N, C-alpha and C positions, 0 to 999 in steps of 0.2 A: 225636210229630209225624207227621201224616198224609203218606203218600207219594202221588206222582202215580198216578192210576188211569187205565188205558186207557179211552178214550171220554169222559172228562171233561177238557176242555181249559181251561176257565175257571171260576173260583169268585168269587162275590160275597159278601162278609161284611157282615152288618148287625147291629150291636149294638142291642138293643131295651130301652128303659127308659121306663116311663110313656108308651107309644105306643099305647094301646088304641084311641083315636079314629082313629088313622092306619092301622090294619091293613087295612081294606077297600080304601082308596085305594092303599096301598103294594103290596098284592098285585096289584091291577089294573095299576098302573104297571109292576111287575116282569114280569108276564105279557106285556105289550106289548114291554117291553125285551128279554126273552129270545127272543121271537119274531123279533126282527131279527137275531139271531146265526145264522150258518151252522154254527158249531162248538158242540158240546155244552157247556152251561153249567149249573152248579149254584148253588143259593142256600144260604148258611149263616147261619141266624139264631141269635143268642146272646142269651137272655133273662137280663139282668144283675140278677137279684133284683128284678124289677119288681113293685111291690105291686098293680098293677091286673090286668086280665084279658088282658094281651097274650099270655101263654103259652097260655091256654085257647083264645083265638080262633085263634091260629096252629096249634095242635094240631088243632083241628077242621077247618081249611081246607086244610092241607097234604096230607092224604091224597088229596085230589082235584086237587091242583095239577098241571098238566100237565108240570112239569119237575122234575128231581131236586133234593131239598132236604135239609138237615140242620137239626134243631132242637135246640139245646143250652141247658140251663138251669143257671145258676150257683146255688149254695146260698144266696147272699146277694148284695148289691150290692157289687161290687169296683171299679167305675168303668169308664168307656167304653174306656180304653186296655187294661185287662186283658180286657174282653170282646172287643175287637178281636184281641188276642193269642190268646185261646182259639179264636176263629173261624179265624184264620190257621193255627193248629196242626192244626185238623180239616179244613181245605180240601184237596181232592184235585186241584185243577186245576194246570196248569203256570203259569197266570197268575192272580193274586189281586187283586181290587179291594175297597176298603172304602168304604161309603157310609152315611149316616145314615138312620134310619127315618122322619124327619119330612118327607122329600121337599123340603127347602129347597135341596138341590143337584139340578140337573136330571139326569135319568137319561141324557141324551145324553152327559154327561161320561164315563160308563162305556164307552160305545161308542168315544169318542175315545181313552180310556186303552188299551183293548185293541188298538185299531188301531195305536197307536204301539208297544206292546210286541210285537205280532205281527210288525210290520215290522222289528223289531230296531233301532229308532231310539233306544231307551232301555231301561234296566233298571228304572227307577221313574218314574212319571208323577204329578205333583201338580196338583190343581185350585187355581187362584189366583183370589181374588175380585176382580173389577173393580168390582162394585157389590153392596151388601147392603141390602135393604129392611127395616132394623131401626130401632128408636128412635134418635134422634140422640145420646143419651148413651152408648148401647152403641157406636155407630160412633166417637164421639170417644175413649172410653176404649180401644177396640181399636186405633185409629190411633196413640195415644200409646204404648201398650205395645209394639206391633210396631215402631214407629219406634226406640224405645230398644233393643229386643232386637236389631234388625238392626245398630244402630250399635255396641253394646258386646258382644254375645254371638256372633251368627252372621249374617254379611253375606249369606249365600246364602238366608236365609229370605225368602219373598215379603212384600210390604208388608202384606198383610192376613192373613198366617198361612196355615195349611193345615187343611182340615177333611176332605178326602177324597183318596184316592190309590190307585194300583195298582202292582203290582210283579211281577216274575217270581219263580220259585221260588228262584233263587240269592239274591236280595235277601231274600226271606221267611225263608230258613233262616239267613242272617246276622243278621237282626233278631231272630229267636226265640232265637238263641244268647246274646243279652244278657239276663241275669237281674238286673234292678235294680228294687228297690222305690222308690217316690217319684221317678219319672223321667217324662220325656215321650217317648212313642213317636214322635211326629213329629220331635222333635229328634234322636232316635236314628237315624232314617232319614237325616237330613242328615249326622250324624256318620259314618255308614257310607260315604258317598260314592256310588260307582257313577255310571253315566250317567243324567242327569236330563232330563226335559222338563216344561215347565209349560203347562197348558191354562187359559186365562182363561174365566171364567163369571160370570154375575150370580146372586147368591144370592136365592132367593125368600123372601117373607114366609111365616111358619108359618101354615098355614090352620086346623089343628085341634090341640086339646090345648095344653098349656102346657109351655114348655121347662123341663127339669130342670137346666139349666146355671145354677145359682144363683151369687150373688156369692161365697159361700164356696168353691165349686168353682173358680170363676175365679181366686180368690186363690191357692188351692193349686196350680193349674196354672201360674200365673205363677212361684211360688216354685220348683216342681219344674223348670220350663223354664230357670230362671236358675242355681240352685245346682248342679244336676246337670251343667252343661255349661260353666261358666266359673269362673275364679278372681277375677272382678270384685269380689265382696264382700270377699275377703281383701285385694285391692289397695285397696279403699276404706278398709279398716281401716288399712293402712299409710299412705296419704295423709292420712287423718284424724288419725292419730297424729302425723305430721310437722307438719301444719298446727297441730294443737293445741299441740305442743311449741313451735313458733315463736311462736304467740300468747301462750302462757304465759311464754315468755322475755321478750317485749316487756312484758307486763303486770307481770312480776316486777321489771323495771327501774323501772317507774313506781312500784310499791309500795315497793321498797327506797329509792327516792329520797324518797318521802313519809315513810317511816319514819326515814330519815337526818336529815331536816329537822324531825323531831318533829311531823309533821302527823298521824301515826297514834300514838295514845297507849295504845291497848288492848294489853296484853301478849299475844303469840302470835297476834295478828290476821293479820299478813301470812303467816306460815307456814301457818296454818289455811286461809285463803282459797285460797292457791295449791294446797295439797294437795287440798282438796275439788273445786276447779274442774277441775284436771288429771286426778288419778287417779280421782275419782268418775265423771266423764262417760266417760272411756275404759274403765273397768272394766265399767260397765253396757252400753255400746255393744258392746264386743268379746265380752262373755259372750253377748249375744243372737245375734250372727252366728255365732260359733264353735259355739254350742249347736245351730244348725241343721245344721251339718256333722257334728257328733258324733251327732246323732239319725239322720241318713241313713246314716252308717257303721254305727251300731248296728242299724238296720233290715236292712241288707244282710248282717249276720253271723248273723241269726236263721235263715236258710235256710227260711223259711216258703214254701209254695207261693203263687204270685202269684194263683191263682184255683183254685176247686174246682168240678167239674162234678157235679151231682147226677143228671142224666139226659142221654142222647145218643141221638137217634133219627134214622134215615135213611129218607127217603121216596123211593121210586122214582116214576117219572112215572105218576101215576094208578093205582098198583098196590099201595097199602097202605103199611105202614111196618114197620120192624124196629127192635128195641131193642138197645142195648149196655149 
């Protein structure tokens, strides 16, 4: 884990995956953003196994970038949360912000985050979406998921979820002390506690490139966010079992009455139907849910690294680069 370095007060971590088209606009926006800070700020780019030319473009441009930067490359794609962790581990500032490379979150958010943290008003600041210029189906599904998540898992989570945040080094070290595979970094931040502030913003439409946030990744994020932080699925099993037992008890009375009055003449029919309906449905349902928990427990016992860095370069302000 990187220690605070004298002269670097703030770090901005940006995971990069399939963002080749955004690189020129991203660097221009960051140069303008960093020019507004009075305190020394560094950029930490983490190339998360991106198959495009994102690394080559950044590598070529950062040697002449007028602010200190780090360029880290994962050996393969580990996911945005692991890329964020890698960047936070390498960050040398006392304050650390995380933003996306697609510029859908306004850069002014970072200014507000650092202002809140510098003033000591919070230990962690979250951006909360008041509006998102996305397709209606994405907005609808997101609203349904976060509504259910807030109701059943974490009431502190904002209505639209969280995509960007900033924290001080105390929170960063606490977050990085959690080593869990198949988990949600944002949910971990809420689990940690500390003093929070929320900054509302309007999410921009993506101007260039195509989002890598596929349906499969959304589904995995949903499962990780739920299973890692609540016993709701286990409670669902208990209530399903109870309701199934009550239903089976009522249905058994109906079947036994029919059998008693010789309305059922097939030998063994009553016992077979009750067994299949009750045990069959419960076994299949519970095996699926319990299997998810067993898988996550198994993953956390492997002690595999959450990410692997294949190169790490530090760029001084317009003065070349150094390799680690």
